[in-house]
C-alpha positions in Angstrom: 80.4 49.8 99.4 76.9 48.3 99.0 74.4 49.2 101.7 76.5 52.0 103.1 75.2 55.5 103.5 77.4 58.6 103.3 77.1 60.3 106.7 79.4 63.2 106.1 81.6 64.7 103.3 84.7 66.7 104.1 86.2 68.9 101.4 90.0 68.3 101.3 90.6 70.8 98.5 91.9 70.3 95.0 88.7 68.5 94.1 89.1 65.7 96.7 86.7 64.8 99.4 86.8 62.5 102.4 83.6 60.5 102.7 82.5 59.2 106.1 80.1 56.3 106.0 77.4 55.3 108.5 79.5 52.2 109.5 82.5 54.4 110.4 84.6 53.6 107.3 86.1 56.4 105.2 87.1 56.9 101.6 88.9 59.7 99.8 87.4 60.4 96.4 88.1 62.8 93.5 85.2 64.9 92.3 84.8 65.2 88.6 82.4 67.5 86.8 82.6 65.7 83.5 82.9 62.0 82.7 85.5 61.0 80.2 84.7 58.1 77.8 86.9 55.7 79.8 85.1 56.7 83.1 81.7 56.3 81.4 82.6 52.8 80.1 83.8 51.8 83.6 80.6 53.1 85.1 78.5 51.2 82.6 80.3 48.0 83.3 80.0 48.5 87.1 76.3 49.4 87.1 75.1 47.7 84.0 74.4 49.5 80.8 70.7 50.2 81.5 71.3 52.1 84.7 73.4 54.8 82.9 70.7 55.8 80.4 70.1 59.1 82.3 73.6 60.4 81.7 73.8 63.9 83.1 75.8 66.7 81.5 77.6 68.9 84.0 76.0 72.2 84.8 77.9 75.5 84.4 78.2 75.8 88.2 80.2 72.5 88.5 83.9 72.7 88.4 85.5 71.4 85.2 87.3 68.1 85.3 91.1 68.2 85.7 93.1 67.8 82.5 94.1 64.3 81.7 97.6 64.1 80.3 96.6 61.0 78.2 93.8 62.9 76.4 94.8 66.2 74.9 91.7 66.1 72.6 89.3 69.0 72.6 89.1 70.2 76.1 86.6 72.9 76.8 88.1 76.3 77.3 86.5 79.1 79.3 84.1 80.9 77.0 82.9 84.4 76.9 86.1 86.1 78.1 87.5 89.1 76.3 90.7 91.0 76.7 88.7 93.8 78.5 87.4 91.2 81.0 90.9 90.0 81.7 92.2 93.6 82.1 89.6 94.3 84.8 90.7 91.3 86.8 93.2 91.6 89.6 95.9 89.0 90.3 93.6 87.0 92.7 90.8 86.9 90.2 93.2 85.7 87.5 94.4 82.9 89.7 90.8 82.0 90.5 90.1 81.8 86.8 93.1 79.5 86.4 91.9 77.2 89.2 88.2 77.2 88.2 89.0 76.2 84.6 92.0 73.9 85.3 94.3 76.0 83.0 97.9 75.0 82.5 99.2 78.5 83.2 101.2 78.5 86.4 100.8 81.8 88.4 104.2 81.1 90.2 105.9 81.6 86.9 104.7 85.2 86.9 105.6 86.5 90.4 105.2 90.3 90.4 104.2 90.2 86.7 100.4 90.5 86.6 100.5 91.7 83.0 102.5 88.6 81.9 100.1 86.3 83.8 97.1 88.0 82.1 98.7 87.6 78.6 99.5 83.9 79.3 95.9 83.2 80.4 94.6 85.1 77.3 96.8 83.0 75.0 95.7 79.7 76.7 92.0 80.5 76.4 92.2 82.0 72.9 91.7 85.6 73.7 93.5 88.0 71.3 95.9 90.4 73.1 95.9 93.8 71.4 99.2 94.9 70.1 100.9 97.8 71.9 100.6 101.1 70.2 103.9 103.0 69.6 
């Protein structure tokens, strides 16, 4: 891919893009917001260790990387959410939260059960769900 210039990028969804190059060739790529150690090592080998000195940490606006089943180490969880924040969210906002943070909670498991979905998200991101008062 040397000496090629990206002419156009088409978002295919699910963190994939189609790149169209100036020579007419195309390539599908997966976008990542965070480099894993394996990815970084491959990049260093491909570019040479000196070219990766200016490693960039992802900004808060970038989407988090998808979970890698091989690595269940410390994955960043969405921070700053409280139970009150989750209670204010409607179902669409809860689903957006799941997608934006690549959570494992599956909204399809909670059809017509917004409260159950909210509790599952809270459990996954470490937000304490208050006990029901009798």
